[in-house]
PAMAR-402594 format. One record per residue (C-alpha): residue number from 1; chain; residue in one letter; x, y, z. Coordinates in Angstrom, 2 decimals, decimal comma. Layout:
N
@num: NUM | chaine: A | residu: A | xx: X | yy: Y | zz: Z
...
***
This chain:
287
@num: 1 | chaine: A | residu: M | xx: 100,97 | yy: 92,12 | zz: 99,15
@num: 2 | chaine: A | residu: I | xx: 103,11 | yy: 90,01 | zz: 101,46
@num: 3 | chaine: A | residu: Q | xx: 101,22 | yy: 88,43 | zz: 104,32
@num: 4 | chaine: A | residu: K | xx: 102,23 | yy: 88,97 | zz: 107,92
@num: 5 | chaine: A | residu: L | xx: 101,54 | yy: 87,08 | zz: 111,12
@num: 6 | chaine: A | residu: T | xx: 98,83 | yy: 89,03 | zz: 112,91
@num: 7 | chaine: A | residu: H | xx: 99,38 | yy: 90,38 | zz: 116,41
@num: 8 | chaine: A | residu: E | xx: 96,66 | yy: 88,03 | zz: 117,66
@num: 9 | chaine: A | residu: N | xx: 98,33 | yy: 84,96 | zz: 116,17
@num: 10 | chaine: A | residu: F | xx: 101,73 | yy: 86,10 | zz: 117,41
@num: 11 | chaine: A | residu: Q | xx: 100,26 | yy: 86,17 | zz: 120,89
@num: 12 | chaine: A | residu: K | xx: 98,84 | yy: 82,68 | zz: 120,33
@num: 13 | chaine: A | residu: A | xx: 102,32 | yy: 81,43 | zz: 119,46
@num: 14 | chaine: A | residu: R | xx: 103,73 | yy: 83,11 | zz: 122,56
@num: 15 | chaine: A | residu: S | xx: 101,01 | yy: 81,58 | zz: 124,73
@num: 16 | chaine: A | residu: Y | xx: 101,72 | yy: 78,15 | zz: 123,28
@num: 17 | chaine: A | residu: L | xx: 105,43 | yy: 78,39 | zz: 124,08
@num: 18 | chaine: A | residu: M | xx: 104,88 | yy: 79,70 | zz: 127,58
@num: 19 | chaine: A | residu: T | xx: 102,35 | yy: 76,96 | zz: 128,31
@num: 20 | chaine: A | residu: Y | xx: 103,72 | yy: 73,91 | zz: 126,52
@num: 21 | chaine: A | residu: G | xx: 107,23 | yy: 74,86 | zz: 125,36
@num: 22 | chaine: A | residu: R | xx: 110,57 | yy: 73,85 | zz: 126,80
@num: 23 | chaine: A | residu: D | xx: 112,39 | yy: 76,13 | zz: 129,19
@num: 24 | chaine: A | residu: L | xx: 114,96 | yy: 76,74 | zz: 126,45
@num: 25 | chaine: A | residu: E | xx: 112,48 | yy: 77,98 | zz: 123,83
@num: 26 | chaine: A | residu: Q | xx: 110,71 | yy: 80,08 | zz: 126,44
@num: 27 | chaine: A | residu: E | xx: 113,95 | yy: 81,87 | zz: 127,29
@num: 28 | chaine: A | residu: L | xx: 114,90 | yy: 82,19 | zz: 123,61
@num: 29 | chaine: A | residu: F | xx: 111,53 | yy: 83,84 | zz: 123,02
@num: 30 | chaine: A | residu: R | xx: 112,24 | yy: 86,34 | zz: 125,77
@num: 31 | chaine: A | residu: F | xx: 115,69 | yy: 86,97 | zz: 124,31
@num: 32 | chaine: A | residu: H | xx: 114,42 | yy: 87,62 | zz: 120,78
@num: 33 | chaine: A | residu: F | xx: 111,16 | yy: 89,40 | zz: 121,53
@num: 34 | chaine: A | residu: E | xx: 111,23 | yy: 90,79 | zz: 125,06
@num: 35 | chaine: A | residu: N | xx: 114,81 | yy: 91,97 | zz: 125,56
@num: 36 | chaine: A | residu: G | xx: 115,61 | yy: 88,85 | zz: 127,54
@num: 37 | chaine: A | residu: D | xx: 119,01 | yy: 88,23 | zz: 129,08
@num: 38 | chaine: A | residu: P | xx: 121,31 | yy: 85,96 | zz: 127,02
@num: 39 | chaine: A | residu: V | xx: 122,89 | yy: 84,80 | zz: 130,27
@num: 40 | chaine: A | residu: K | xx: 119,62 | yy: 83,06 | zz: 131,13
@num: 41 | chaine: A | residu: V | xx: 119,67 | yy: 81,19 | zz: 127,81
@num: 42 | chaine: A | residu: I | xx: 123,24 | yy: 80,11 | zz: 128,48
@num: 43 | chaine: A | residu: S | xx: 122,32 | yy: 79,04 | zz: 132,01
@num: 44 | chaine: A | residu: I | xx: 119,55 | yy: 76,79 | zz: 130,67
@num: 45 | chaine: A | residu: L | xx: 121,87 | yy: 75,28 | zz: 128,07
@num: 46 | chaine: A | residu: K | xx: 124,22 | yy: 74,23 | zz: 130,88
@num: 47 | chaine: A | residu: Q | xx: 121,44 | yy: 71,97 | zz: 132,14
@num: 48 | chaine: A | residu: Y | xx: 121,62 | yy: 70,03 | zz: 128,87
@num: 49 | chaine: A | residu: Q | xx: 125,41 | yy: 69,63 | zz: 129,05
@num: 50 | chaine: A | residu: G | xx: 126,98 | yy: 66,43 | zz: 130,29
@num: 51 | chaine: A | residu: E | xx: 130,05 | yy: 66,14 | zz: 132,47
@num: 52 | chaine: A | residu: N | xx: 132,21 | yy: 65,50 | zz: 129,41
@num: 53 | chaine: A | residu: G | xx: 131,09 | yy: 68,79 | zz: 127,83
@num: 54 | chaine: A | residu: G | xx: 128,78 | yy: 67,33 | zz: 125,20
@num: 55 | chaine: A | residu: F | xx: 125,06 | yy: 68,06 | zz: 125,05
@num: 56 | chaine: A | residu: K | xx: 122,09 | yy: 65,71 | zz: 125,24
@num: 57 | chaine: A | residu: N | xx: 118,30 | yy: 65,80 | zz: 125,01
@num: 58 | chaine: A | residu: M | xx: 118,26 | yy: 68,70 | zz: 122,55
@num: 59 | chaine: A | residu: G | xx: 116,05 | yy: 66,84 | zz: 120,10
@num: 60 | chaine: A | residu: E | xx: 118,41 | yy: 65,28 | zz: 117,58
@num: 61 | chaine: A | residu: G | xx: 120,69 | yy: 62,75 | zz: 119,24
@num: 62 | chaine: A | residu: H | xx: 120,01 | yy: 61,00 | zz: 122,54
@num: 63 | chaine: A | residu: S | xx: 117,97 | yy: 61,97 | zz: 125,57
@num: 64 | chaine: A | residu: A | xx: 120,50 | yy: 60,78 | zz: 128,15
@num: 65 | chaine: A | residu: I | xx: 123,93 | yy: 60,49 | zz: 126,48
@num: 66 | chaine: A | residu: P | xx: 125,92 | yy: 63,50 | zz: 125,20
@num: 67 | chaine: A | residu: N | xx: 126,42 | yy: 63,30 | zz: 121,45
@num: 68 | chaine: A | residu: S | xx: 127,51 | yy: 65,26 | zz: 118,40
@num: 69 | chaine: A | residu: M | xx: 124,04 | yy: 65,97 | zz: 117,00
@num: 70 | chaine: A | residu: D | xx: 122,73 | yy: 67,53 | zz: 120,19
@num: 71 | chaine: A | residu: T | xx: 126,03 | yy: 69,35 | zz: 120,68
@num: 72 | chaine: A | residu: S | xx: 125,72 | yy: 70,95 | zz: 117,25
@num: 73 | chaine: A | residu: M | xx: 122,17 | yy: 72,09 | zz: 118,14
@num: 74 | chaine: A | residu: A | xx: 123,34 | yy: 73,54 | zz: 121,44
@num: 75 | chaine: A | residu: F | xx: 126,07 | yy: 75,51 | zz: 119,71
@num: 76 | chaine: A | residu: Q | xx: 123,52 | yy: 76,96 | zz: 117,29
@num: 77 | chaine: A | residu: Y | xx: 121,85 | yy: 78,53 | zz: 120,31
@num: 78 | chaine: A | residu: L | xx: 125,13 | yy: 79,58 | zz: 121,94
@num: 79 | chaine: A | residu: S | xx: 126,05 | yy: 81,32 | zz: 118,70
@num: 80 | chaine: A | residu: E | xx: 122,58 | yy: 82,86 | zz: 118,47
@num: 81 | chaine: A | residu: V | xx: 122,94 | yy: 84,64 | zz: 121,81
@num: 82 | chaine: A | residu: A | xx: 126,56 | yy: 85,60 | zz: 121,09
@num: 83 | chaine: A | residu: A | xx: 128,16 | yy: 83,48 | zz: 123,79
@num: 84 | chaine: A | residu: T | xx: 131,92 | yy: 83,97 | zz: 124,02
@num: 85 | chaine: A | residu: T | xx: 134,95 | yy: 81,82 | zz: 124,72
@num: 86 | chaine: A | residu: K | xx: 134,91 | yy: 83,14 | zz: 128,29
@num: 87 | chaine: A | residu: E | xx: 131,81 | yy: 81,08 | zz: 129,01
@num: 88 | chaine: A | residu: D | xx: 132,48 | yy: 77,82 | zz: 130,81
@num: 89 | chaine: A | residu: V | xx: 129,74 | yy: 76,09 | zz: 128,83
@num: 90 | chaine: A | residu: V | xx: 131,50 | yy: 77,05 | zz: 125,56
@num: 91 | chaine: A | residu: Q | xx: 134,92 | yy: 75,95 | zz: 126,78
@num: 92 | chaine: A | residu: K | xx: 133,63 | yy: 72,54 | zz: 127,87
@num: 93 | chaine: A | residu: G | xx: 131,62 | yy: 72,15 | zz: 124,67
@num: 94 | chaine: A | residu: I | xx: 134,56 | yy: 72,91 | zz: 122,38
@num: 95 | chaine: A | residu: K | xx: 136,75 | yy: 70,51 | zz: 124,35
@num: 96 | chaine: A | residu: Y | xx: 134,10 | yy: 67,83 | zz: 123,83
@num: 97 | chaine: A | residu: I | xx: 134,08 | yy: 68,47 | zz: 120,07
@num: 98 | chaine: A | residu: I | xx: 137,87 | yy: 68,18 | zz: 119,93
@num: 99 | chaine: A | residu: D | xx: 138,00 | yy: 65,11 | zz: 122,17
@num: 100 | chaine: A | residu: T | xx: 135,34 | yy: 63,17 | zz: 120,26
@num: 101 | chaine: A | residu: Y | xx: 136,83 | yy: 63,64 | zz: 116,80
@num: 102 | chaine: A | residu: D | xx: 137,74 | yy: 60,25 | zz: 115,34
@num: 103 | chaine: A | residu: S | xx: 141,11 | yy: 61,02 | zz: 113,74
@num: 104 | chaine: A | residu: E | xx: 141,35 | yy: 57,57 | zz: 112,20
@num: 105 | chaine: A | residu: R | xx: 138,07 | yy: 57,85 | zz: 110,32
@num: 106 | chaine: A | residu: E | xx: 138,37 | yy: 61,64 | zz: 110,08
@num: 107 | chaine: A | residu: C | xx: 134,90 | yy: 62,42 | zz: 111,36
@num: 108 | chaine: A | residu: W | xx: 132,57 | yy: 62,89 | zz: 114,27
@num: 109 | chaine: A | residu: H | xx: 130,05 | yy: 60,13 | zz: 114,88
@num: 110 | chaine: A | residu: A | xx: 126,55 | yy: 61,59 | zz: 114,85
@num: 111 | chaine: A | residu: R | xx: 125,09 | yy: 59,55 | zz: 117,69
@num: 112 | chaine: A | residu: P | xx: 126,50 | yy: 57,21 | zz: 120,37
@num: 113 | chaine: A | residu: D | xx: 124,93 | yy: 54,16 | zz: 118,74
@num: 114 | chaine: A | residu: Q | xx: 126,00 | yy: 55,08 | zz: 115,21
@num: 115 | chaine: A | residu: Q | xx: 129,57 | yy: 54,65 | zz: 114,03
@num: 116 | chaine: A | residu: S | xx: 130,18 | yy: 56,62 | zz: 110,85
@num: 117 | chaine: A | residu: S | xx: 132,50 | yy: 55,17 | zz: 108,24
@num: 118 | chaine: A | residu: G | xx: 133,89 | yy: 58,61 | zz: 107,49
@num: 119 | chaine: A | residu: W | xx: 133,13 | yy: 62,31 | zz: 107,18
@num: 120 | chaine: A | residu: S | xx: 129,45 | yy: 63,22 | zz: 106,77
@num: 121 | chaine: A | residu: D | xx: 128,66 | yy: 66,91 | zz: 106,42
@num: 122 | chaine: A | residu: N | xx: 125,82 | yy: 66,49 | zz: 108,90
@num: 123 | chaine: A | residu: P | xx: 127,00 | yy: 67,09 | zz: 111,59
@num: 124 | chaine: A | residu: C | xx: 130,73 | yy: 67,23 | zz: 110,78
@num: 125 | chaine: A | residu: A | xx: 130,70 | yy: 70,41 | zz: 108,69
@num: 126 | chaine: A | residu: E | xx: 128,61 | yy: 72,22 | zz: 111,26
@num: 127 | chaine: A | residu: L | xx: 130,84 | yy: 71,17 | zz: 114,15
@num: 128 | chaine: A | residu: A | xx: 133,87 | yy: 72,37 | zz: 112,17
@num: 129 | chaine: A | residu: G | xx: 132,11 | yy: 75,71 | zz: 111,79
@num: 130 | chaine: A | residu: F | xx: 131,79 | yy: 76,11 | zz: 115,53
@num: 131 | chaine: A | residu: L | xx: 135,49 | yy: 75,35 | zz: 115,94
@num: 132 | chaine: A | residu: Y | xx: 136,10 | yy: 78,35 | zz: 113,68
@num: 133 | chaine: A | residu: E | xx: 133,67 | yy: 80,55 | zz: 115,58
@num: 134 | chaine: A | residu: F | xx: 135,42 | yy: 79,77 | zz: 118,86
@num: 135 | chaine: A | residu: R | xx: 138,88 | yy: 79,22 | zz: 117,42
@num: 136 | chaine: A | residu: E | xx: 140,63 | yy: 80,80 | zz: 120,40
@num: 137 | chaine: A | residu: L | xx: 139,98 | yy: 77,51 | zz: 122,19
@num: 138 | chaine: A | residu: V | xx: 141,17 | yy: 75,27 | zz: 119,36
@num: 139 | chaine: A | residu: P | xx: 144,76 | yy: 74,26 | zz: 118,50
@num: 140 | chaine: A | residu: Q | xx: 145,69 | yy: 75,58 | zz: 115,05
@num: 141 | chaine: A | residu: Y | xx: 146,84 | yy: 72,17 | zz: 113,82
@num: 142 | chaine: A | residu: F | xx: 143,46 | yy: 70,69 | zz: 114,70
@num: 143 | chaine: A | residu: I | xx: 141,54 | yy: 73,32 | zz: 112,75
@num: 144 | chaine: A | residu: K | xx: 143,82 | yy: 72,74 | zz: 109,76
@num: 145 | chaine: A | residu: D | xx: 143,33 | yy: 68,97 | zz: 109,83
@num: 146 | chaine: A | residu: V | xx: 139,55 | yy: 69,28 | zz: 110,07
@num: 147 | chaine: A | residu: T | xx: 139,45 | yy: 71,93 | zz: 107,34
@num: 148 | chaine: A | residu: D | xx: 141,48 | yy: 69,71 | zz: 105,00
@num: 149 | chaine: A | residu: T | xx: 139,02 | yy: 66,87 | zz: 105,59
@num: 150 | chaine: A | residu: A | xx: 136,04 | yy: 69,14 | zz: 105,03
@num: 151 | chaine: A | residu: Q | xx: 137,54 | yy: 70,46 | zz: 101,82
@num: 152 | chaine: A | residu: A | xx: 138,15 | yy: 66,93 | zz: 100,55
@num: 153 | chaine: A | residu: S | xx: 134,51 | yy: 66,09 | zz: 101,20
@num: 154 | chaine: A | residu: M | xx: 133,45 | yy: 68,84 | zz: 98,82
@num: 155 | chaine: A | residu: S | xx: 134,54 | yy: 66,68 | zz: 95,91
@num: 156 | chaine: A | residu: T | xx: 131,72 | yy: 64,28 | zz: 96,74
@num: 157 | chaine: A | residu: I | xx: 128,98 | yy: 66,84 | zz: 97,34
@num: 158 | chaine: A | residu: H | xx: 125,92 | yy: 66,06 | zz: 95,29
@num: 159 | chaine: A | residu: T | xx: 122,19 | yy: 66,58 | zz: 95,01
@num: 160 | chaine: A | residu: S | xx: 119,39 | yy: 64,73 | zz: 93,31
@num: 161 | chaine: A | residu: K | xx: 115,61 | yy: 64,80 | zz: 93,29
@num: 162 | chaine: A | residu: E | xx: 115,44 | yy: 61,34 | zz: 94,86
@num: 163 | chaine: A | residu: E | xx: 117,79 | yy: 62,12 | zz: 97,74
@num: 164 | chaine: A | residu: R | xx: 116,81 | yy: 65,73 | zz: 98,36
@num: 165 | chaine: A | residu: Q | xx: 114,98 | yy: 65,00 | zz: 101,63
@num: 166 | chaine: A | residu: F | xx: 118,18 | yy: 63,55 | zz: 103,08
@num: 167 | chaine: A | residu: Y | xx: 120,70 | yy: 65,80 | zz: 101,40
@num: 168 | chaine: A | residu: F | xx: 119,26 | yy: 69,08 | zz: 102,61
@num: 169 | chaine: A | residu: L | xx: 120,47 | yy: 68,40 | zz: 106,15
@num: 170 | chaine: A | residu: E | xx: 123,99 | yy: 68,01 | zz: 104,78
@num: 171 | chaine: A | residu: A | xx: 123,58 | yy: 71,27 | zz: 102,86
@num: 172 | chaine: A | residu: L | xx: 122,37 | yy: 73,11 | zz: 105,96
@num: 173 | chaine: A | residu: S | xx: 125,45 | yy: 71,95 | zz: 107,84
@num: 174 | chaine: A | residu: L | xx: 127,66 | yy: 73,17 | zz: 105,00
@num: 175 | chaine: A | residu: L | xx: 125,91 | yy: 76,55 | zz: 105,11
@num: 176 | chaine: A | residu: R | xx: 126,56 | yy: 76,83 | zz: 108,84
@num: 177 | chaine: A | residu: L | xx: 130,22 | yy: 76,06 | zz: 108,15
@num: 178 | chaine: A | residu: A | xx: 130,41 | yy: 78,56 | zz: 105,28
@num: 179 | chaine: A | residu: I | xx: 129,25 | yy: 81,52 | zz: 107,35
@num: 180 | chaine: A | residu: R | xx: 132,00 | yy: 80,88 | zz: 109,88
@num: 181 | chaine: A | residu: I | xx: 135,00 | yy: 79,63 | zz: 107,93
@num: 182 | chaine: A | residu: D | xx: 137,71 | yy: 81,72 | zz: 106,27
@num: 183 | chaine: A | residu: E | xx: 138,26 | yy: 82,37 | zz: 102,59
@num: 184 | chaine: A | residu: P | xx: 138,72 | yy: 80,84 | zz: 100,12
@num: 185 | chaine: A | residu: F | xx: 136,76 | yy: 77,88 | zz: 101,50
@num: 186 | chaine: A | residu: K | xx: 133,79 | yy: 80,12 | zz: 102,36
@num: 187 | chaine: A | residu: S | xx: 133,33 | yy: 81,12 | zz: 98,72
@num: 188 | chaine: A | residu: I | xx: 133,85 | yy: 77,56 | zz: 97,49
@num: 189 | chaine: A | residu: I | xx: 131,03 | yy: 76,23 | zz: 99,66
@num: 190 | chaine: A | residu: L | xx: 128,67 | yy: 79,11 | zz: 98,91
@num: 191 | chaine: A | residu: A | xx: 129,29 | yy: 78,81 | zz: 95,18
@num: 192 | chaine: A | residu: Q | xx: 128,35 | yy: 75,13 | zz: 95,30
@num: 193 | chaine: A | residu: L | xx: 125,26 | yy: 75,76 | zz: 97,42
@num: 194 | chaine: A | residu: N | xx: 124,14 | yy: 78,61 | zz: 95,16
@num: 195 | chaine: A | residu: K | xx: 124,57 | yy: 76,35 | zz: 92,14
@num: 196 | chaine: A | residu: D | xx: 122,49 | yy: 73,58 | zz: 93,69
@num: 197 | chaine: A | residu: I | xx: 120,01 | yy: 75,53 | zz: 95,83
@num: 198 | chaine: A | residu: L | xx: 116,97 | yy: 75,06 | zz: 93,59
@num: 199 | chaine: A | residu: E | xx: 117,62 | yy: 71,33 | zz: 93,65
@num: 200 | chaine: A | residu: I | xx: 118,09 | yy: 71,33 | zz: 97,41
@num: 201 | chaine: A | residu: I | xx: 114,93 | yy: 73,19 | zz: 98,47
@num: 202 | chaine: A | residu: E | xx: 111,41 | yy: 71,96 | zz: 97,89
@num: 203 | chaine: A | residu: T | xx: 109,78 | yy: 74,38 | zz: 95,45
@num: 204 | chaine: A | residu: D | xx: 106,40 | yy: 72,61 | zz: 95,36
@num: 205 | chaine: A | residu: S | xx: 104,38 | yy: 74,52 | zz: 97,95
@num: 206 | chaine: A | residu: S | xx: 101,83 | yy: 71,71 | zz: 98,25
@num: 207 | chaine: A | residu: K | xx: 104,49 | yy: 69,61 | zz: 100,02
@num: 208 | chaine: A | residu: W | xx: 105,60 | yy: 72,18 | zz: 102,59
@num: 209 | chaine: A | residu: T | xx: 102,88 | yy: 71,23 | zz: 105,07
@num: 210 | chaine: A | residu: T | xx: 102,46 | yy: 67,53 | zz: 104,39
@num: 211 | chaine: A | residu: T | xx: 105,91 | yy: 66,17 | zz: 103,50
@num: 212 | chaine: A | residu: Y | xx: 109,24 | yy: 66,15 | zz: 105,30
@num: 213 | chaine: A | residu: C | xx: 111,25 | yy: 68,44 | zz: 103,04
@num: 214 | chaine: A | residu: A | xx: 113,59 | yy: 71,40 | zz: 102,80
@num: 215 | chaine: A | residu: K | xx: 111,38 | yy: 74,42 | zz: 103,23
@num: 216 | chaine: A | residu: P | xx: 113,04 | yy: 77,34 | zz: 101,44
@num: 217 | chaine: A | residu: F | xx: 113,33 | yy: 79,57 | zz: 104,50
@num: 218 | chaine: A | residu: F | xx: 115,59 | yy: 76,99 | zz: 106,15
@num: 219 | chaine: A | residu: F | xx: 118,35 | yy: 78,32 | zz: 103,90
@num: 220 | chaine: A | residu: A | xx: 117,57 | yy: 82,00 | zz: 104,38
@num: 221 | chaine: A | residu: N | xx: 116,05 | yy: 82,63 | zz: 107,78
@num: 222 | chaine: A | residu: S | xx: 116,95 | yy: 86,27 | zz: 107,36
@num: 223 | chaine: A | residu: P | xx: 117,51 | yy: 88,63 | zz: 104,39
@num: 224 | chaine: A | residu: E | xx: 121,21 | yy: 88,65 | zz: 105,34
@num: 225 | chaine: A | residu: S | xx: 121,61 | yy: 85,00 | zz: 104,41
@num: 226 | chaine: A | residu: P | xx: 124,09 | yy: 84,57 | zz: 101,55
@num: 227 | chaine: A | residu: L | xx: 121,53 | yy: 82,32 | zz: 99,81
@num: 228 | chaine: A | residu: F | xx: 118,52 | yy: 84,63 | zz: 100,17
@num: 229 | chaine: A | residu: L | xx: 118,42 | yy: 86,51 | zz: 96,87
@num: 230 | chaine: A | residu: P | xx: 118,38 | yy: 83,49 | zz: 94,52
@num: 231 | chaine: A | residu: I | xx: 115,41 | yy: 81,98 | zz: 96,37
@num: 232 | chaine: A | residu: K | xx: 113,71 | yy: 85,11 | zz: 97,75
@num: 233 | chaine: A | residu: E | xx: 110,31 | yy: 84,35 | zz: 96,22
@num: 234 | chaine: A | residu: Y | xx: 110,26 | yy: 80,81 | zz: 97,62
@num: 235 | chaine: A | residu: V | xx: 111,47 | yy: 81,96 | zz: 101,04
@num: 236 | chaine: A | residu: I | xx: 108,66 | yy: 84,47 | zz: 101,45
@num: 237 | chaine: A | residu: R | xx: 106,04 | yy: 82,07 | zz: 100,13
@num: 238 | chaine: A | residu: S | xx: 107,19 | yy: 79,34 | zz: 102,50
@num: 239 | chaine: A | residu: L | xx: 106,93 | yy: 81,73 | zz: 105,46
@num: 240 | chaine: A | residu: E | xx: 103,46 | yy: 82,77 | zz: 104,35
@num: 241 | chaine: A | residu: N | xx: 102,62 | yy: 79,07 | zz: 104,31
@num: 242 | chaine: A | residu: E | xx: 103,70 | yy: 78,83 | zz: 107,96
@num: 243 | chaine: A | residu: I | xx: 101,39 | yy: 81,72 | zz: 108,79
@num: 244 | chaine: A | residu: N | xx: 98,45 | yy: 80,17 | zz: 106,98
@num: 245 | chaine: A | residu: S | xx: 98,90 | yy: 76,72 | zz: 108,48
@num: 246 | chaine: A | residu: Q | xx: 99,46 | yy: 77,78 | zz: 112,09
@num: 247 | chaine: A | residu: A | xx: 97,52 | yy: 75,55 | zz: 114,49
@num: 248 | chaine: A | residu: E | xx: 94,62 | yy: 76,95 | zz: 116,47
@num: 249 | chaine: A | residu: D | xx: 96,55 | yy: 76,58 | zz: 119,74
@num: 250 | chaine: A | residu: G | xx: 99,36 | yy: 78,73 | zz: 118,34
@num: 251 | chaine: A | residu: H | xx: 102,12 | yy: 76,29 | zz: 117,43
@num: 252 | chaine: A | residu: F | xx: 103,50 | yy: 75,96 | zz: 113,90
@num: 253 | chaine: A | residu: I | xx: 102,79 | yy: 72,48 | zz: 112,63
@num: 254 | chaine: A | residu: L | xx: 105,36 | yy: 69,76 | zz: 111,98
@num: 255 | chaine: A | residu: N | xx: 105,55 | yy: 68,27 | zz: 108,48
@num: 256 | chaine: A | residu: W | xx: 106,75 | yy: 64,90 | zz: 109,70
@num: 257 | chaine: A | residu: N | xx: 105,43 | yy: 62,22 | zz: 112,05
@num: 258 | chaine: A | residu: A | xx: 106,79 | yy: 62,15 | zz: 115,58
@num: 259 | chaine: A | residu: D | xx: 105,84 | yy: 60,13 | zz: 118,63
@num: 260 | chaine: A | residu: E | xx: 103,98 | yy: 61,92 | zz: 121,41
@num: 261 | chaine: A | residu: E | xx: 107,07 | yy: 62,88 | zz: 123,40
@num: 262 | chaine: A | residu: G | xx: 109,00 | yy: 63,90 | zz: 120,30
@num: 263 | chaine: A | residu: A | xx: 106,08 | yy: 65,96 | zz: 119,02
@num: 264 | chaine: A | residu: I | xx: 105,93 | yy: 67,99 | zz: 122,23
@num: 265 | chaine: A | residu: L | xx: 109,64 | yy: 68,73 | zz: 122,01
@num: 266 | chaine: A | residu: W | xx: 109,69 | yy: 69,55 | zz: 118,31
@num: 267 | chaine: A | residu: K | xx: 106,58 | yy: 71,72 | zz: 118,37
@num: 268 | chaine: A | residu: S | xx: 108,43 | yy: 73,89 | zz: 120,88
@num: 269 | chaine: A | residu: I | xx: 111,61 | yy: 73,99 | zz: 118,77
@num: 270 | chaine: A | residu: W | xx: 109,76 | yy: 74,49 | zz: 115,52
@num: 271 | chaine: A | residu: T | xx: 107,47 | yy: 77,25 | zz: 116,77
@num: 272 | chaine: A | residu: M | xx: 110,45 | yy: 79,24 | zz: 118,02
@num: 273 | chaine: A | residu: D | xx: 112,38 | yy: 78,68 | zz: 114,78
@num: 274 | chaine: A | residu: V | xx: 109,48 | yy: 79,93 | zz: 112,66
@num: 275 | chaine: A | residu: L | xx: 108,95 | yy: 82,98 | zz: 114,87
@num: 276 | chaine: A | residu: K | xx: 112,63 | yy: 83,92 | zz: 114,53
@num: 277 | chaine: A | residu: A | xx: 112,46 | yy: 83,67 | zz: 110,75
@num: 278 | chaine: A | residu: L | xx: 109,25 | yy: 85,70 | zz: 110,60
@num: 279 | chaine: A | residu: K | xx: 110,81 | yy: 88,38 | zz: 112,78
@num: 280 | chaine: A | residu: N | xx: 114,00 | yy: 88,51 | zz: 110,69
@num: 281 | chaine: A | residu: H | xx: 111,97 | yy: 88,96 | zz: 107,51
@num: 282 | chaine: A | residu: E | xx: 109,72 | yy: 91,57 | zz: 109,19
@num: 283 | chaine: A | residu: L | xx: 106,64 | yy: 89,39 | zz: 108,72
@num: 284 | chaine: A | residu: I | xx: 105,10 | yy: 89,91 | zz: 112,16
@num: 285 | chaine: A | residu: D | xx: 102,57 | yy: 92,62 | zz: 112,95
@num: 286 | chaine: A | residu: F | xx: 103,48 | yy: 93,70 | zz: 116,47
@num: 287 | chaine: A | residu: Q | xx: 100,70 | yy: 96,30 | zz: 116,67
***
């Protein structure tokens, strides 16, 4: 029998977020579980947007300077609440993505203090995906150029046991591109990910709690994920692991070391991410 998060422990997670979580995760919780208003989520995201349209202090890039990593995270949330091209925050964000593309090196640089030598799927593939999602705001020639570069990068896609902990972030970015891009590129990416998925995810359950790794549900946070069926057993088991390892105060534990400030931020992000996945897979007892 598949295990579910009990109503009591769901309430613990809610209490943790409402006490210690960021304003963003608190509003996302209301959106997903309490019929919250997506406009409020969008309004909070505006507070993380710089004057140039990029986002900062989302957890991945830089706390004070807008950057590509935080911008990609912000657009995950904008997509989640079905923001449209009519939103000012989306328009400014897409303009930032276009303006910061390095046409000479054919890439976006992940962080302000890191100059990439060329295309890296994390975050480039993901950012390209958001250009497709909000393509009304993007010149056609620009989408074509970026797509050509992304397609060329597929020839170098690879996985290995030794590099799995680094590669899975690239693979996640490719997945986020695949669900947004047109055919035939969509099928090309998904075919490659399906071929490699058991090498990408960590299948050893003993590592899910103690080692920074690709937990299976990352690649199928709902049954509708195009990668769900091949790894269904691992996805459910990894979510059961989250349930069993939930902290007493209600948060879902991190499997990597973070400094005190980073831990506070990521516990908020992570707890909300796990709750969304549990909800999508109907693994929460709301009674």
